[in-house]
N, C-alpha and C positions, 0 to 999 in steps of 0.2 A: 238536467241541463249542464252543459259543460262550459266552463269558463276558460278563456284563452290564457295560457301562461305567458307572462312577459319574459322577454329575453333579459339576461343579465347585462347586456351591452347597451350603454346609453351614450348618446351624443355621437353616434357613428356618422361620419361625413362632416363633422365640424372642422376637422383639420383642413380638408379640401376647401371648405367655404372660407376659412381664414386666409389660406394661401391665395385664393381667388380674389378676395377683397384687397389684400396687400398688393397683389400684382396690378389690380385695377387702379389703386391709388398711385402706384409708381408710374404707370402709363399716363394717367391723367396729369400728374405733375410734370412729366416730360413734355407732354403736349402743351401744357400751360406755358412752358418756357420756350418751346421751339416754334409753335404756330405764329406768335406775334412777329417773329423775325421774317417769316415768309410773307405774312400779310403786309408788313411795311415794305419789303422788297418789291412786292407786286404793286403797291401804291406808287413807289418811285418809278417803276417801269411804265405804269399808266400815265404818270406825269411826263415822262420822257416822250411817250407817244403823242400825248396831247400837245406838248410844246413843239414837236416836230411839225405839226399841222400849221403852226404860225411862222415857219421859217421864212416865208416870203415877205412878211411884214415886220418882223422883229430882228434886231441884230443878234448875232450868235452869243454875244456876251450876256445879253438880257435873258436869253433862253437858258443859258447855263446857270445864271443867277437864280432864276425861278425854280429850276430843278434843285439847286442847292438849298433854297429856302424851304421847299417841301421836304427835303431830306432832314433838315433841322427840326421841322415840325413833327416828323415821325421818329425823332431821336436816333437817326441813322448816321453812322460815322463816315459820311461821304464828303470828302473835301472838294472845294471848288475846282482845284486843279486836277482832280480825278475825273472830271466830266470833260470829255473830248467831243467837240462838234466840228464836222468838216463837210465840205460840199464835194460831191462826186458826180460830175455831169449835172443832170437836173434833179439829183436826189440830195437829201440831207441825211447824214449819218451821225447819230448821237451814241457815244459809248460811255458807260459808267461802270466802275469797278470798285468794290470795297469788300472787306471781310468783317464779320461780327461773330464773336464767340460767346458762349454761355456754358456754365458748368452745371451739370445735372448729376448729383450724387457722385461727384468725383470724376465723371466723364466729361471731357471738354468737346462740345459740339461746335464746329466752325461752319457758319453759313457764308458761302462765297457768292457774292452778287457780281456777275459779269454779264451784262446785257448790252445788246446793240439794237437800236431802232433805225430803220432805213425807210424813208418815205419820200415821195416826190415833192418838189417845191412847186407851189402854185403861185 
């Protein structure tokens, strides 16, 4: 009966596994910092769209204030004077713009939120 001889090399592939795990941790950390910026930006956009539906019954100042309050709840640096509401014919147009930065391992990621909602007034 013949016994298989073991190779003298042990732990082959361990370096690739370690590099893969480190890369996975770096990507997860980056996503942990970036994804909340996009989620809060989309929440503000949804609020803008929702408030545009009430343009026929609410004054524009009240609509802007409610968008501003939602931005503060989401910890978004959107100032009240950065929310522009105007009427164009039978439509309402809501513009909002802000930037938010986050540092990830020395790299500065800047999220630019510049959205416009245009809906008919009922």
